[in-house]
N, C-alpha and C positions, 0 to 999 in steps of 0.2 A: 155618615157618607162611607163609601168605600174607599179603603186605602189604596189597594191595587186591584185593578181590573183584568178580567181576560179579553181577549180578541173576540171572542165568541159574545161576550156580555156587552162589549163596545158596538159590535155588528149589530145585535138586537136592538141596541138603544136608540143607534142612527139609521137603522133600517138599510145597511148594505151589507154586502157578504163578507163572512168571515175572512176569506181569503184577501179581500181588498183591506181589511184593517191589517192583517198580516203583512202585506205587501208595504203598506205605508210606515209600519212599525220597522222593518228590514230596510226601507230606504233612509229611515233616520227622520221621516216627517212628523213622527209621533214619538216622543221621547219614551224610550222603552227600557224596562229591566229584563233580564233574563235568570231564571231559575239556575240552580246547579244542573237540572236536567235539562236545560235549554228552552224551557216553555217561555213564552212571553209575558210580561206582566206590565201593566200600563197605569201610571198615577193620574188621577183625575185632573190636577192643575195643568199639566202637558197636554192631556187629551182638549181640555176646554179651551185652550190657546189655539191648538190646531183648529178646532171647530168654529172657533170665532173667526180665525184668519181665512178659512175656506167658505164660511158662511154656509155650514151644515146645520140643518134643523134636527132637533132631538126628538125623535119619534115617541120613545118611551123612557123620558127622564128618571122615572122612578128606579130603573134599572141602575142609574148611577147615583142613586142617594140623593136627586134633587126634587122638588115638588112634583107631583103627578102633572100638574097643569103647565109645567114650565113652557114658555114660548106663545102662551095664550093670553097675556095680558098685554097692557099698554107697552110697545116698545119704542114709541117715538118720545123722546125725551121732553120736549116741549108741553106734553098731556100728561106725563107720568107724575108731576107733583100733584095734580089735583086729585089724582086716583089715590096717590099715597096719603093724601090728608083723609080722605073718606077711610082708608083702611085702618089708618092709625086710630081716629075718632072713633070709630066704631068697634076698636078691639080686634080686628081681625089680623092676627099675627101671622098666619099663614099667607094670607093675601100680601101682606107688607113684604114677606120672604119673597114671594113669586115676582113682585113689581121690581125688586132690586136686582134679583137674581137675572131676570129676563133683560134688563137693560145692560147688564154687564156681558151677558152672552151675546147681546147685539152689537158687541163691541164698542160701547161707550166708555170712556176712559172713566176710572174712579174718581178724578178730579172733578168732571163734568157731574157724573152722577151726584157727587156731594154739594155740588154749587148749584146746579140748576134743578134738582129734586129733593134732596134732603133738607138742604136750609130753607128753601122756601117753604116747604111743607110746615116745617116747625114754627116759622114767622107767621104762617097763616092760622096754625093752632094757636099762638101766642095771642093773636089779634081775636081770634074767636073768644079765647078766656077773657081778654079785657072787656069784651063787649057783654059777656055772660052769655056766650052761646057753648061755650065748652067749659069742662071743669078741670082743676089741677090735676086730678088724677089720670086723665086723658093724656095730657102732655106727659107725665112721668112714665105711664105705661107705654106710650109711644117711643119714648127714648129707649125703655127697655127693650121693646119688639126690635128696634133699630140696631141698638147695640149687637143685640145676639145675630141678627143677619149679617151685621159689618165682620163680625168674629167668624161667621161662616164665609162669607167672602174671602176672608184673609186666608182660609184654609185651600182657595181656589187659586192663588197666586202662586206662581213658583218660587221656589227658595231662592233668595239671590245667590249671584255666583260667589265663588271662593274670593275673598278680598275685595268685596263690595265695601264701599264707603258706609261708616256707621253713623246713626243719629239717634239720638233719645230725646225725650220730650214728655211734658206732663202739664196739668193746670196747678196754679199755685193754691197756697193754704187759703182756705175761704171759698175757693171756687170748687164747686162740687158737681159741674157740669162736664161729664166725661165723654160726651159725643164729639166734641170737636178734637180732642186729642187724639181719640181712637180714629177718626177720619185722617187725621195728619199720619198717623202711623200707616195706615193702608196706601195713602196716595205715595207716600214715599217708598213702600214696600212694592208698588206698582211699578215705580219708575227705577227698580232695580237695587234701591240701598236697602242696607240691614238696619231696619228701623224698628225701634221699641217705645211704645208708649208707658210711661211709669205710672199712669193713673192721674188722679184727680186730688185736689186738696192736699198738695204736699208743700212743706216749708222749703223756702229757696235754699236754706242751709243744706238740707239734706239732699237736695238736687245737685249742689255742690260737690257733696261727697259722690254722687252718681257720676258725674263728669270724671272725676278723678279716677273712679273705678273703670269706667267702660271706654274713656278716651274717645269720645265720638268727633267726627269732623262738623257735625251739624247738632245744635241743642236748639228744640224750639220749645216755646211758652206760649199755652193757649190761655188768654184772660178773658173769660165770659163774666165774671164778678171778682171785685174786690173788696174785702172788707174793710182796710185801712189803707189808703192809697199812699200816705206819707210814709208808712213802715214798707209798703211794699217798693216803693221808690229807693228808699235807703237800701234794703236788702238787694234788691235787684243789682243796684249800681255796684255794691260790694261784691256781688257774683261775677259781674261783667268784667271788673276790674281785674279779678283774678283769673279769669279764663278767656276773656274776649280776644286776646290776641292770637291763641291758638285753637278756639273753636269758634265757627259762624253761629252766631245767636240770630235766630229768627222768631219774632214775634207776631202775634196778632189777637185779634178778638174783640169784642164791642165794648169791653172796659177800658181799653185803650184810647182814650180820647186824643185828639190831636195835641192839646196842651200838655197833656201827661207825655205823648211819645217825643216832645222836644226836649224832656229832660232826660230821655232814656239813650243810651248807645245800643246800636245793634247793627248786624250786617244787612238784614232786611225786615222790612214790615209787610206781612201778606196779609190782606184782607179777605182773602179765599183760598181756596185748596189748589187751585189751578195756578195761581201765583206762587204757592209754595212750590209746587212740583217745576214751575218754569224756574224758579231759583236753583232749586238743587240740580236740576238739568244744565244751567249754566256752569255749576262748579264742577261739574263732571268734565 
């Protein structure tokens, strides 16, 4: 991806005149930086936000560091999940990248992309594996593809404003599923939070140290798998008892059964990313 773009590059990419791009820059429609010599330079996240809002199509996406066929895949969110299943199971990383970036450029929220496209796709792949129509490696490879695209989408989100509320989160020890906590980070960043996923398979004790260090307003815990439910509950209770009055604990994940949740204290249980986004917006 290009870090900073010239008005000429942008003009060629979206098939408009260079003077139009310069006019948008000078009006403040496109966030613009100026060199010491007064030359305009445009960061990609701000440009994409402008293009999404104004519904401009990208004629030559490769000039912006995007897939060359961006804008030519399924952009209707209801159909995109099946297309993603095909791309992931057939090992087409570039198609995976194109589908998800196209949805983002079509102004679908990251919460909706996660809930209505990515999550159903992996549920379908899991079902295919259970009935013998897919291999484990296909699911793992698909996770790696998706994680790389999510990290790329993270570069397209504008940096949070100074003073933005802070959030950190992770998946607990024994849970090596990194996809959900990565999606949570992006959804929160897209909502204007200074959010950081600390990763997967982390003991709750070290997450307590992270809370002390970062002093977040929100701490999320994504639980797709729990190795020892009893130990998890004991450690989680100690963690919440120490920090729960000053930090909003948000939990989610298929490993948290209703019976287990009844024994836990938390500010919110979110069973999808759009619920998480709604919760932090209510805090703001």
